[in-house]
PDB file of N, H, CA, C and O in Angstrom:
ATOM      1  N   MET A   1       0.845  -1.179   0.000  1.00  0.00           N
ATOM      2  CA  MET A   1       0.000   0.000   0.000  1.00  0.00           C
ATOM      3  C   MET A   1       0.892   1.244   0.000  1.00  0.00           C
ATOM      4  O   MET A   1       1.853   1.324   0.765  1.00  0.00           O
ATOM      5  N   LEU A   2       0.577   2.190  -0.841  1.00  0.00           N
ATOM      6  H   LEU A   2      -0.204   2.125  -1.462  1.00  0.00           H
ATOM      7  CA  LEU A   2       1.339   3.429  -0.924  1.00  0.00           C
ATOM      8  C   LEU A   2       0.835   4.408   0.123  1.00  0.00           C
ATOM      9  O   LEU A   2      -0.349   4.746   0.143  1.00  0.00           O
ATOM     10  N   ASP A   3       1.718   4.861   0.983  1.00  0.00           N
ATOM     11  H   ASP A   3       2.680   4.587   0.966  1.00  0.00           H
ATOM     12  CA  ASP A   3       1.365   5.847   1.996  1.00  0.00           C
ATOM     13  C   ASP A   3       2.208   7.090   1.736  1.00  0.00           C
ATOM     14  O   ASP A   3       3.388   7.113   2.084  1.00  0.00           O
ATOM     15  N   VAL A   4       1.622   8.128   1.130  1.00  0.00           N
ATOM     16  H   VAL A   4       0.663   8.109   0.847  1.00  0.00           H
ATOM     17  CA  VAL A   4       2.368   9.338   0.780  1.00  0.00           C
ATOM     18  C   VAL A   4       2.748  10.160   2.002  1.00  0.00           C
ATOM     19  O   VAL A   4       3.549  11.089   1.890  1.00  0.00           O
ATOM     20  N   ARG A   5       2.193   9.841   3.165  1.00  0.00           N
ATOM     21  H   ARG A   5       1.542   9.087   3.256  1.00  0.00           H
ATOM     22  CA  ARG A   5       2.518  10.568   4.394  1.00  0.00           C
ATOM     23  C   ARG A   5       3.647   9.917   5.182  1.00  0.00           C
ATOM     24  O   ARG A   5       4.048  10.432   6.225  1.00  0.00           O
ATOM     25  N   ARG A   6       4.162   8.798   4.699  1.00  0.00           N
ATOM     26  H   ARG A   6       3.836   8.380   3.851  1.00  0.00           H
ATOM     27  CA  ARG A   6       5.207   8.099   5.450  1.00  0.00           C
ATOM     28  C   ARG A   6       6.470   8.950   5.545  1.00  0.00           C
ATOM     29  O   ARG A   6       6.704   9.844   4.733  1.00  0.00           O
ATOM     30  N   ARG A   7       7.267   8.648   6.549  1.00  0.00           N
ATOM     31  H   ARG A   7       7.077   7.921   7.209  1.00  0.00           H
ATOM     32  CA  ARG A   7       8.535   9.354   6.716  1.00  0.00           C
ATOM     33  C   ARG A   7       9.495   8.896   5.632  1.00  0.00           C
ATOM     34  O   ARG A   7       9.444   7.750   5.185  1.00  0.00           O
ATOM     35  N   THR A   8      10.368   9.798   5.216  1.00  0.00           N
ATOM     36  H   THR A   8      10.409  10.729   5.579  1.00  0.00           H
ATOM     37  CA  THR A   8      11.336   9.481   4.182  1.00  0.00           C
ATOM     38  C   THR A   8      12.318   8.426   4.678  1.00  0.00           C
ATOM     39  O   THR A   8      12.815   8.518   5.801  1.00  0.00           O
ATOM     40  N   ALA A   9      12.598   7.430   3.850  1.00  0.00           N
ATOM     41  H   ALA A   9      12.194   7.356   2.938  1.00  0.00           H
ATOM     42  CA  ALA A   9      13.603   6.422   4.196  1.00  0.00           C
ATOM     43  C   ALA A   9      14.969   7.088   4.208  1.00  0.00           C
ATOM     44  O   ALA A   9      15.236   7.956   3.377  1.00  0.00           O
ATOM     45  N   ARG A  10      15.827   6.703   5.119  1.00  0.00           N
ATOM     46  H   ARG A  10      15.610   5.998   5.794  1.00  0.00           H
ATOM     47  CA  ARG A  10      17.140   7.323   5.238  1.00  0.00           C
ATOM     48  C   ARG A  10      18.213   6.497   4.554  1.00  0.00           C
ATOM     49  O   ARG A  10      19.393   6.631   4.880  1.00  0.00           O
ATOM     50  N   HIS A  11      17.837   5.659   3.628  1.00  0.00           N
ATOM     51  H   HIS A  11      16.879   5.550   3.363  1.00  0.00           H
ATOM     52  CA  HIS A  11      18.819   4.820   2.965  1.00  0.00           C
ATOM     53  C   HIS A  11      18.478   4.709   1.482  1.00  0.00           C
ATOM     54  O   HIS A  11      17.358   5.004   1.064  1.00  0.00           O
ATOM     55  N   LEU A  12      19.437   4.289   0.715  1.00  0.00           N
ATOM     56  H   LEU A  12      20.346   4.050   1.054  1.00  0.00           H
ATOM     57  CA  LEU A  12      19.245   4.015  -0.693  1.00  0.00           C
ATOM     58  C   LEU A  12      19.953   2.705  -0.959  1.00  0.00           C
ATOM     59  O   LEU A  12      21.148   2.575  -0.694  1.00  0.00           O
ATOM     60  N   SER A  13      19.233   1.744  -1.475  1.00  0.00           N
ATOM     61  H   SER A  13      18.263   1.849  -1.690  1.00  0.00           H
ATOM     62  CA  SER A  13      19.857   0.453  -1.721  1.00  0.00           C
ATOM     63  C   SER A  13      19.281  -0.167  -2.979  1.00  0.00           C
ATOM     64  O   SER A  13      18.316   0.336  -3.554  1.00  0.00           O
ATOM     65  N   PHE A  14      19.879  -1.250  -3.391  1.00  0.00           N
ATOM     66  H   PHE A  14      20.664  -1.658  -2.924  1.00  0.00           H
ATOM     67  CA  PHE A  14      19.406  -1.987  -4.553  1.00  0.00           C
ATOM     68  C   PHE A  14      18.381  -3.050  -4.157  1.00  0.00           C
ATOM     69  O   PHE A  14      17.945  -3.819  -5.013  1.00  0.00           O
ATOM     70  N   GLY A  15      17.993  -3.112  -2.904  1.00  0.00           N
ATOM     71  H   GLY A  15      18.347  -2.487  -2.208  1.00  0.00           H
ATOM     72  CA  GLY A  15      17.074  -4.136  -2.442  1.00  0.00           C
ATOM     73  C   GLY A  15      17.806  -5.462  -2.281  1.00  0.00           C
ATOM     74  O   GLY A  15      19.034  -5.513  -2.351  1.00  0.00           O
ATOM     75  N   HIS A  16      17.055  -6.522  -2.067  1.00  0.00           N
ATOM     76  H   HIS A  16      16.057  -6.480  -2.010  1.00  0.00           H
ATOM     77  CA  HIS A  16      17.672  -7.847  -1.974  1.00  0.00           C
ATOM     78  C   HIS A  16      16.623  -8.911  -2.269  1.00  0.00           C
ATOM     79  O   HIS A  16      15.427  -8.627  -2.335  1.00  0.00           O
ATOM     80  N   GLY A  17      17.091 -10.124  -2.443  1.00  0.00           N
ATOM     81  H   GLY A  17      18.063 -10.354  -2.390  1.00  0.00           H
ATOM     82  CA  GLY A  17      16.179 -11.232  -2.722  1.00  0.00           C
ATOM     83  C   GLY A  17      15.436 -11.030  -4.031  1.00  0.00           C
ATOM     84  O   GLY A  17      16.021 -10.555  -5.004  1.00  0.00           O
ATOM     85  N   PRO A  18      14.172 -11.378  -4.072  1.00  0.00           N
ATOM     86  CA  PRO A  18      13.425 -11.270  -5.318  1.00  0.00           C
ATOM     87  C   PRO A  18      13.156  -9.823  -5.734  1.00  0.00           C
ATOM     88  O   PRO A  18      12.724  -9.575  -6.860  1.00  0.00           O
ATOM     89  N   HIS A  19      13.405  -8.875  -4.844  1.00  0.00           N
ATOM     90  H   HIS A  19      13.756  -9.077  -3.930  1.00  0.00           H
ATOM     91  CA  HIS A  19      13.132  -7.472  -5.134  1.00  0.00           C
ATOM     92  C   HIS A  19      14.385  -6.679  -5.504  1.00  0.00           C
ATOM     93  O   HIS A  19      14.342  -5.449  -5.541  1.00  0.00           O
ATOM     94  N   ILE A  20      15.492  -7.358  -5.777  1.00  0.00           N
ATOM     95  H   ILE A  20      15.527  -8.357  -5.747  1.00  0.00           H
ATOM     96  CA  ILE A  20      16.729  -6.647  -6.102  1.00  0.00           C
ATOM     97  C   ILE A  20      16.599  -5.940  -7.451  1.00  0.00           C
ATOM     98  O   ILE A  20      15.952  -6.451  -8.366  1.00  0.00           O
ATOM     99  N   CYS A  21      17.202  -4.791  -7.566  1.00  0.00           N
ATOM    100  H   CYS A  21      17.727  -4.376  -6.823  1.00  0.00           H
ATOM    101  CA  CYS A  21      17.187  -4.010  -8.793  1.00  0.00           C
ATOM    102  C   CYS A  21      17.887  -4.800  -9.906  1.00  0.00           C
ATOM    103  O   CYS A  21      18.949  -5.381  -9.688  1.00  0.00           O
ATOM    104  N   LEU A  22      17.290  -4.815 -11.085  1.00  0.00           N
ATOM    105  H   LEU A  22      16.426  -4.343 -11.262  1.00  0.00           H
ATOM    106  CA  LEU A  22      17.878  -5.555 -12.200  1.00  0.00           C
ATOM    107  C   LEU A  22      19.226  -4.980 -12.628  1.00  0.00           C
ATOM    108  O   LEU A  22      20.061  -5.702 -13.173  1.00  0.00           O
ATOM    109  N   GLY A  23      19.441  -3.697 -12.386  1.00  0.00           N
ATOM    110  H   GLY A  23      18.763  -3.111 -11.943  1.00  0.00           H
ATOM    111  CA  GLY A  23      20.695  -3.064 -12.794  1.00  0.00           C
ATOM    112  C   GLY A  23      21.751  -3.028 -11.703  1.00  0.00           C
ATOM    113  O   GLY A  23      22.807  -2.429 -11.906  1.00  0.00           O
ATOM    114  N   ALA A  24      21.505  -3.648 -10.552  1.00  0.00           N
ATOM    115  H   ALA A  24      20.647  -4.135 -10.388  1.00  0.00           H
ATOM    116  CA  ALA A  24      22.430  -3.571  -9.419  1.00  0.00           C
ATOM    117  C   ALA A  24      23.807  -4.124  -9.762  1.00  0.00           C
ATOM    118  O   ALA A  24      24.817  -3.495  -9.446  1.00  0.00           O
ATOM    119  N   ARG A  25      23.865  -5.272 -10.395  1.00  0.00           N
ATOM    120  H   ARG A  25      23.044  -5.783 -10.652  1.00  0.00           H
ATOM    121  CA  ARG A  25      25.167  -5.874 -10.729  1.00  0.00           C
ATOM    122  C   ARG A  25      25.936  -5.000 -11.702  1.00  0.00           C
ATOM    123  O   ARG A  25      27.149  -4.837 -11.567  1.00  0.00           O
ATOM    124  N   LEU A  26      25.237  -4.434 -12.688  1.00  0.00           N
ATOM    125  H   LEU A  26      24.252  -4.567 -12.798  1.00  0.00           H
ATOM    126  CA  LEU A  26      25.891  -3.561 -13.657  1.00  0.00           C
ATOM    127  C   LEU A  26      26.415  -2.297 -12.972  1.00  0.00           C
ATOM    128  O   LEU A  26      27.541  -1.877 -13.236  1.00  0.00           O
ATOM    129  N   ALA A  27      25.618  -1.690 -12.102  1.00  0.00           N
ATOM    130  H   ALA A  27      24.703  -2.030 -11.887  1.00  0.00           H
ATOM    131  CA  ALA A  27      26.038  -0.474 -11.399  1.00  0.00           C
ATOM    132  C   ALA A  27      27.264  -0.735 -10.541  1.00  0.00           C
ATOM    133  O   ALA A  27      28.189   0.077 -10.524  1.00  0.00           O
ATOM    134  N   ARG A  28      27.285  -1.860  -9.827  1.00  0.00           N
ATOM    135  H   ARG A  28      26.534  -2.520  -9.842  1.00  0.00           H
ATOM    136  CA  ARG A  28      28.449  -2.194  -8.995  1.00  0.00           C
ATOM    137  C   ARG A  28      29.689  -2.432  -9.859  1.00  0.00           C
ATOM    138  O   ARG A  28      30.788  -2.010  -9.500  1.00  0.00           O
ATOM    139  N   ARG A  29      29.512  -3.105 -10.991  1.00  0.00           N
ATOM    140  H   ARG A  29      28.619  -3.448 -11.283  1.00  0.00           H
ATOM    141  CA  ARG A  29      30.643  -3.374 -11.887  1.00  0.00           C
ATOM    142  C   ARG A  29      31.180  -2.078 -12.487  1.00  0.00           C
ATOM    143  O   ARG A  29      32.393  -1.906 -12.609  1.00  0.00           O
ATOM    144  N   GLN A  30      30.288  -1.170 -12.860  1.00  0.00           N
ATOM    145  H   GLN A  30      29.303  -1.309 -12.761  1.00  0.00           H
ATOM    146  CA  GLN A  30      30.713   0.115 -13.407  1.00  0.00           C
ATOM    147  C   GLN A  30      31.514   0.911 -12.377  1.00  0.00           C
ATOM    148  O   GLN A  30      32.540   1.505 -12.709  1.00  0.00           O
ATOM    149  N   LEU A  31      31.054   0.923 -11.149  1.00  0.00           N
ATOM    150  H   LEU A  31      30.221   0.440 -10.879  1.00  0.00           H
ATOM    151  CA  LEU A  31      31.767   1.640 -10.093  1.00  0.00           C
ATOM    152  C   LEU A  31      33.133   1.016  -9.848  1.00  0.00           C
ATOM    153  O   LEU A  31      34.125   1.731  -9.712  1.00  0.00           O
ATOM    154  N   ARG A  32      33.193  -0.312  -9.789  1.00  0.00           N
ATOM    155  H   ARG A  32      32.386  -0.893  -9.899  1.00  0.00           H
ATOM    156  CA  ARG A  32      34.467  -1.001  -9.578  1.00  0.00           C
ATOM    157  C   ARG A  32      35.446  -0.668 -10.707  1.00  0.00           C
ATOM    158  O   ARG A  32      36.612  -0.374 -10.447  1.00  0.00           O
ATOM    159  N   THR A  33      34.982  -0.714 -11.949  1.00  0.00           N
ATOM    160  H   THR A  33      34.035  -0.953 -12.160  1.00  0.00           H
ATOM    161  CA  THR A  33      35.831  -0.422 -13.104  1.00  0.00           C
ATOM    162  C   THR A  33      36.328   1.026 -13.055  1.00  0.00           C
ATOM    163  O   THR A  33      37.507   1.286 -13.299  1.00  0.00           O
ATOM    164  N   ALA A  34      35.437   1.964 -12.741  1.00  0.00           N
ATOM    165  H   ALA A  34      34.480   1.752 -12.543  1.00  0.00           H
ATOM    166  CA  ALA A  34      35.826   3.373 -12.665  1.00  0.00           C
ATOM    167  C   ALA A  34      36.884   3.594 -11.593  1.00  0.00           C
ATOM    168  O   ALA A  34      37.855   4.315 -11.827  1.00  0.00           O
ATOM    169  N   LEU A  35      36.715   2.987 -10.423  1.00  0.00           N
ATOM    170  H   LEU A  35      35.926   2.401 -10.234  1.00  0.00           H
ATOM    171  CA  LEU A  35      37.693   3.152  -9.348  1.00  0.00           C
ATOM    172  C   LEU A  35      39.026   2.487  -9.692  1.00  0.00           C
ATOM    173  O   LEU A  35      40.084   3.028  -9.370  1.00  0.00           O
ATOM    174  N   GLU A  36      38.987   1.319 -10.344  1.00  0.00           N
ATOM    175  H   GLU A  36      38.127   0.879 -10.605  1.00  0.00           H
ATOM    176  CA  GLU A  36      40.229   0.664 -10.756  1.00  0.00           C
ATOM    177  C   GLU A  36      40.983   1.520 -11.770  1.00  0.00           C
ATOM    178  O   GLU A  36      42.206   1.630 -11.694  1.00  0.00           O
ATOM    179  N   GLU A  37      40.276   2.122 -12.711  1.00  0.00           N
ATOM    180  H   GLU A  37      39.282   2.033 -12.773  1.00  0.00           H
ATOM    181  CA  GLU A  37      40.909   2.993 -13.702  1.00  0.00           C
ATOM    182  C   GLU A  37      41.491   4.246 -13.048  1.00  0.00           C
ATOM    183  O   GLU A  37      42.584   4.687 -13.403  1.00  0.00           O
ATOM    184  N   LEU A  38      40.764   4.808 -12.103  1.00  0.00           N
ATOM    185  H   LEU A  38      39.876   4.450 -11.815  1.00  0.00           H
ATOM    186  CA  LEU A  38      41.254   5.993 -11.397  1.00  0.00           C
ATOM    187  C   LEU A  38      42.547   5.688 -10.653  1.00  0.00           C
ATOM    188  O   LEU A  38      43.491   6.476 -10.701  1.00  0.00           O
ATOM    189  N   VAL A  39      42.596   4.565  -9.974  1.00  0.00           N
ATOM    190  H   VAL A  39      41.829   3.925  -9.935  1.00  0.00           H
ATOM    191  CA  VAL A  39      43.808   4.171  -9.240  1.00  0.00           C
ATOM    192  C   VAL A  39      44.953   3.884 -10.211  1.00  0.00           C
ATOM    193  O   VAL A  39      46.106   4.188  -9.908  1.00  0.00           O
ATOM    194  N   ALA A  40      44.651   3.305 -11.369  1.00  0.00           N
ATOM    195  H   ALA A  40      43.713   3.058 -11.615  1.00  0.00           H
ATOM    196  CA  ALA A  40      45.697   3.013 -12.356  1.00  0.00           C
ATOM    197  C   ALA A  40      46.289   4.301 -12.931  1.00  0.00           C
ATOM    198  O   ALA A  40      47.496   4.378 -13.162  1.00  0.00           O
ATOM    199  N   VAL A  41      45.457   5.299 -13.160  1.00  0.00           N
ATOM    200  H   VAL A  41      44.476   5.236 -12.972  1.00  0.00           H
ATOM    201  CA  VAL A  41      45.918   6.558 -13.741  1.00  0.00           C
ATOM    202  C   VAL A  41      46.592   7.441 -12.689  1.00  0.00           C
ATOM    203  O   VAL A  41      47.545   8.156 -12.997  1.00  0.00           O
ATOM    204  N   CYS A  42      46.106   7.391 -11.470  1.00  0.00           N
ATOM    205  H   CYS A  42      45.332   6.810 -11.220  1.00  0.00           H
ATOM    206  CA  CYS A  42      46.625   8.231 -10.376  1.00  0.00           C
ATOM    207  C   CYS A  42      46.970   7.342  -9.180  1.00  0.00           C
ATOM    208  O   CYS A  42      46.241   7.349  -8.189  1.00  0.00           O
ATOM    209  N   PRO A  43      48.064   6.577  -9.248  1.00  0.00           N
ATOM    210  CA  PRO A  43      48.363   5.624  -8.170  1.00  0.00           C
ATOM    211  C   PRO A  43      48.665   6.270  -6.819  1.00  0.00           C
ATOM    212  O   PRO A  43      48.489   5.626  -5.784  1.00  0.00           O
ATOM    213  N   GLY A  44      49.109   7.508  -6.803  1.00  0.00           N
ATOM    214  H   GLY A  44      49.252   8.031  -7.644  1.00  0.00           H
ATOM    215  CA  GLY A  44      49.450   8.159  -5.540  1.00  0.00           C
ATOM    216  C   GLY A  44      48.330   8.995  -4.962  1.00  0.00           C
ATOM    217  O   GLY A  44      48.571   9.804  -4.066  1.00  0.00           O
ATOM    218  N   LEU A  45      47.117   8.825  -5.446  1.00  0.00           N
ATOM    219  H   LEU A  45      46.921   8.168  -6.173  1.00  0.00           H
ATOM    220  CA  LEU A  45      45.978   9.618  -5.001  1.00  0.00           C
ATOM    221  C   LEU A  45      45.728   9.414  -3.510  1.00  0.00           C
ATOM    222  O   LEU A  45      45.680   8.284  -3.023  1.00  0.00           O
ATOM    223  N   SER A  46      45.570  10.530  -2.793  1.00  0.00           N
ATOM    224  H   SER A  46      45.609  11.448  -3.189  1.00  0.00           H
ATOM    225  CA  SER A  46      45.287  10.423  -1.360  1.00  0.00           C
ATOM    226  C   SER A  46      44.387  11.568  -0.916  1.00  0.00           C
ATOM    227  O   SER A  46      44.337  12.621  -1.553  1.00  0.00           O
ATOM    228  N   LEU A  47      43.690  11.351   0.164  1.00  0.00           N
ATOM    229  H   LEU A  47      43.731  10.496   0.682  1.00  0.00           H
ATOM    230  CA  LEU A  47      42.796  12.355   0.717  1.00  0.00           C
ATOM    231  C   LEU A  47      43.617  13.532   1.218  1.00  0.00           C
ATOM    232  O   LEU A  47      44.611  13.349   1.921  1.00  0.00           O
ATOM    233  N   ASP A  48      43.198  14.744   0.853  1.00  0.00           N
ATOM    234  H   ASP A  48      42.391  14.892   0.282  1.00  0.00           H
ATOM    235  CA  ASP A  48      43.950  15.948   1.206  1.00  0.00           C
ATOM    236  C   ASP A  48      43.171  16.802   2.216  1.00  0.00           C
ATOM    237  O   ASP A  48      43.157  18.030   2.130  1.00  0.00           O
ATOM    238  N   ALA A  49      42.530  16.130   3.163  1.00  0.00           N
ATOM    239  H   ALA A  49      42.541  15.133   3.232  1.00  0.00           H
ATOM    240  CA  ALA A  49      41.759  16.836   4.193  1.00  0.00           C
ATOM    241  C   ALA A  49      41.559  15.893   5.370  1.00  0.00           C
ATOM    242  O   ALA A  49      41.698  14.676   5.251  1.00  0.00           O
ATOM    243  N   ASP A  50      41.235  16.482   6.491  1.00  0.00           N
ATOM    244  H   ASP A  50      41.122  17.470   6.588  1.00  0.00           H
ATOM    245  CA  ASP A  50      40.905  15.682   7.665  1.00  0.00           C
ATOM    246  C   ASP A  50      39.518  15.079   7.436  1.00  0.00           C
ATOM    247  O   ASP A  50      38.563  15.831   7.245  1.00  0.00           O
ATOM    248  N   PRO A  51      39.370  13.754   7.447  1.00  0.00           N
ATOM    249  CA  PRO A  51      38.059  13.143   7.196  1.00  0.00           C
ATOM    250  C   PRO A  51      36.951  13.680   8.104  1.00  0.00           C
ATOM    251  O   PRO A  51      35.801  13.790   7.677  1.00  0.00           O
ATOM    252  N   ALA A  52      37.284  14.010   9.333  1.00  0.00           N
ATOM    253  H   ALA A  52      38.218  13.921   9.679  1.00  0.00           H
ATOM    254  CA  ALA A  52      36.277  14.524  10.268  1.00  0.00           C
ATOM    255  C   ALA A  52      35.817  15.932   9.885  1.00  0.00           C
ATOM    256  O   ALA A  52      34.736  16.357  10.294  1.00  0.00           O
ATOM    257  N   ALA A  53      36.619  16.657   9.108  1.00  0.00           N
ATOM    258  H   ALA A  53      37.497  16.311   8.776  1.00  0.00           H
ATOM    259  CA  ALA A  53      36.286  18.032   8.737  1.00  0.00           C
ATOM    260  C   ALA A  53      35.484  18.122   7.443  1.00  0.00           C
ATOM    261  O   ALA A  53      35.039  19.210   7.077  1.00  0.00           O
ATOM    262  N   LEU A  54      35.288  17.017   6.748  1.00  0.00           N
ATOM    263  H   LEU A  54      35.649  16.133   7.045  1.00  0.00           H
ATOM    264  CA  LEU A  54      34.547  17.049   5.487  1.00  0.00           C
ATOM    265  C   LEU A  54      33.079  17.359   5.731  1.00  0.00           C
ATOM    266  O   LEU A  54      32.452  16.792   6.627  1.00  0.00           O
ATOM    267  N   ARG A  55      32.532  18.278   4.912  1.00  0.00           N
ATOM    268  H   ARG A  55      33.041  18.738   4.185  1.00  0.00           H
ATOM    269  CA  ARG A  55      31.099  18.567   4.993  1.00  0.00           C
ATOM    270  C   ARG A  55      30.341  17.438   4.324  1.00  0.00           C
ATOM    271  O   ARG A  55      30.721  16.970   3.251  1.00  0.00           O
ATOM    272  N   ARG A  56      29.262  17.001   4.967  1.00  0.00           N
ATOM    273  H   ARG A  56      28.953  17.381   5.839  1.00  0.00           H
ATOM    274  CA  ARG A  56      28.484  15.880   4.437  1.00  0.00           C
ATOM    275  C   ARG A  56      27.082  16.338   4.060  1.00  0.00           C
ATOM    276  O   ARG A  56      26.561  17.313   4.603  1.00  0.00           O
ATOM    277  N   ARG A  57      26.490  15.624   3.130  1.00  0.00           N
ATOM    278  H   ARG A  57      26.913  14.833   2.689  1.00  0.00           H
ATOM    279  CA  ARG A  57      25.115  15.915   2.739  1.00  0.00           C
ATOM    280  C   ARG A  57      24.189  15.526   3.891  1.00  0.00           C
ATOM    281  O   ARG A  57      24.547  14.699   4.729  1.00  0.00           O
ATOM    282  N   PRO A  58      22.999  16.125   3.929  1.00  0.00           N
ATOM    283  CA  PRO A  58      22.070  15.785   5.011  1.00  0.00           C
ATOM    284  C   PRO A  58      21.637  14.323   4.918  1.00  0.00           C
ATOM    285  O   PRO A  58      21.613  13.762   3.822  1.00  0.00           O
ATOM    286  N   PRO A  59      21.300  13.700   6.032  1.00  0.00           N
ATOM    287  CA  PRO A  59      20.938  12.280   6.042  1.00  0.00           C
ATOM    288  C   PRO A  59      19.753  11.940   5.137  1.00  0.00           C
ATOM    289  O   PRO A  59      19.647  10.810   4.660  1.00  0.00           O
ATOM    290  N   GLU A  60      18.862  12.904   4.896  1.00  0.00           N
ATOM    291  H   GLU A  60      18.948  13.822   5.283  1.00  0.00           H
ATOM    292  CA  GLU A  60      17.696  12.610   4.068  1.00  0.00           C
ATOM    293  C   GLU A  60      17.975  12.734   2.570  1.00  0.00           C
ATOM    294  O   GLU A  60      17.091  12.476   1.753  1.00  0.00           O
ATOM    295  N   ALA A  61      19.192  13.126   2.205  1.00  0.00           N
ATOM    296  H   ALA A  61      19.911  13.335   2.869  1.00  0.00           H
ATOM    297  CA  ALA A  61      19.553  13.242   0.791  1.00  0.00           C
ATOM    298  C   ALA A  61      19.567  11.871   0.128  1.00  0.00           C
ATOM    299  O   ALA A  61      19.917  10.874   0.758  1.00  0.00           O
ATOM    300  N   ILE A  62      19.187  11.826  -1.139  1.00  0.00           N
ATOM    301  H   ILE A  62      18.902  12.636  -1.651  1.00  0.00           H
ATOM    302  CA  ILE A  62      19.172  10.549  -1.866  1.00  0.00           C
ATOM    303  C   ILE A  62      20.596  10.040  -2.047  1.00  0.00           C
ATOM    304  O   ILE A  62      20.872   8.861  -1.829  1.00  0.00           O
ATOM    305  N   VAL A  63      21.498  10.932  -2.445  1.00  0.00           N
ATOM    306  H   VAL A  63      21.274  11.891  -2.622  1.00  0.00           H
ATOM    307  CA  VAL A  63      22.906  10.565  -2.574  1.00  0.00           C
ATOM    308  C   VAL A  63      23.608  11.088  -1.328  1.00  0.00           C
ATOM    309  O   VAL A  63      23.654  12.296  -1.095  1.00  0.00           O
ATOM    310  N   ARG A  64      24.152  10.182  -0.535  1.00  0.00           N
ATOM    311  H   ARG A  64      24.116   9.201  -0.725  1.00  0.00           H
ATOM    312  CA  ARG A  64      24.795  10.589   0.708  1.00  0.00           C
ATOM    313  C   ARG A  64      26.301  10.683   0.527  1.00  0.00           C
ATOM    314  O   ARG A  64      26.838  10.295  -0.511  1.00  0.00           O
ATOM    315  N   GLY A  65      26.971  11.195   1.533  1.00  0.00           N
ATOM    316  H   GLY A  65      26.535  11.511   2.376  1.00  0.00           H
ATOM    317  CA  GLY A  65      28.420  11.288   1.501  1.00  0.00           C
ATOM    318  C   GLY A  65      28.880  12.726   1.542  1.00  0.00           C
ATOM    319  O   GLY A  65      28.076  13.637   1.740  1.00  0.00           O
ATOM    320  N   PRO A  66      30.186  12.935   1.353  1.00  0.00           N
ATOM    321  CA  PRO A  66      30.727  14.297   1.423  1.00  0.00           C
ATOM    322  C   PRO A  66      30.282  15.140   0.228  1.00  0.00           C
ATOM    323  O   PRO A  66      30.022  14.614  -0.854  1.00  0.00           O
ATOM    324  N   THR A  67      30.197  16.458   0.441  1.00  0.00           N
ATOM    325  H   THR A  67      30.408  16.885   1.320  1.00  0.00           H
ATOM    326  CA  THR A  67      29.837  17.367  -0.651  1.00  0.00           C
ATOM    327  C   THR A  67      31.026  17.607  -1.568  1.00  0.00           C
ATOM    328  O   THR A  67      30.847  17.937  -2.741  1.00  0.00           O
ATOM    329  N   ALA A  68      32.221  17.448  -1.056  1.00  0.00           N
ATOM    330  H   ALA A  68      32.367  17.181  -0.103  1.00  0.00           H
ATOM    331  CA  ALA A  68      33.451  17.570  -1.844  1.00  0.00           C
ATOM    332  C   ALA A  68      34.486  16.625  -1.255  1.00  0.00           C
ATOM    333  O   ALA A  68      34.455  16.318  -0.063  1.00  0.00           O
ATOM    334  N   LEU A  69      35.398  16.170  -2.094  1.00  0.00           N
ATOM    335  H   LEU A  69      35.423  16.419  -3.062  1.00  0.00           H
ATOM    336  CA  LEU A  69      36.424  15.236  -1.638  1.00  0.00           C
ATOM    337  C   LEU A  69      37.774  15.701  -2.173  1.00  0.00           C
ATOM    338  O   LEU A  69      38.197  15.264  -3.243  1.00  0.00           O
ATOM    339  N   PRO A  70      38.457  16.586  -1.440  1.00  0.00           N
ATOM    340  CA  PRO A  70      39.747  17.082  -1.903  1.00  0.00           C
ATOM    341  C   PRO A  70      40.814  15.986  -1.861  1.00  0.00           C
ATOM    342  O   PRO A  70      40.987  15.305  -0.851  1.00  0.00           O
ATOM    343  N   VAL A  71      41.518  15.834  -2.968  1.00  0.00           N
ATOM    344  H   VAL A  71      41.378  16.387  -3.789  1.00  0.00           H
ATOM    345  CA  VAL A  71      42.573  14.820  -3.063  1.00  0.00           C
ATOM    346  C   VAL A  71      43.846  15.462  -3.586  1.00  0.00           C
ATOM    347  O   VAL A  71      43.821  16.547  -4.166  1.00  0.00           O
ATOM    348  N   SER A  72      44.959  14.772  -3.372  1.00  0.00           N
ATOM    349  H   SER A  72      44.979  13.890  -2.901  1.00  0.00           H
ATOM    350  CA  SER A  72      46.244  15.209  -3.915  1.00  0.00           C
ATOM    351  C   SER A  72      46.943  14.005  -4.501  1.00  0.00           C
ATOM    352  O   SER A  72      46.652  12.866  -4.137  1.00  0.00           O
ATOM    353  N   ARG A  73      47.860  14.258  -5.402  1.00  0.00           N
ATOM    354  H   ARG A  73      48.097  15.183  -5.697  1.00  0.00           H
ATOM    355  CA  ARG A  73      48.597  13.178  -6.061  1.00  0.00           C
ATOM    356  C   ARG A  73      49.866  12.952  -5.362  1.00  0.00           C
ATOM    357  O   ARG A  73      50.642  12.081  -5.757  1.00  0.00           O
TER     358      ARG A  73
END
């Protein structure tokens, strides 16, 4: 049943079991490939900030994580 008054879910996932997203495996593979290529091109890449000082998106945001990720080579 659809309840438009429900509280917003604080997570984003591909689901699991019979309800898993059909594109989940492709999305994970694309991310893995992109990160492997990034590391191959920039092997000395490192975080250039204190992790505790990074500004983060609000918990209710669809895409979570830091708003910026400063790195250095």
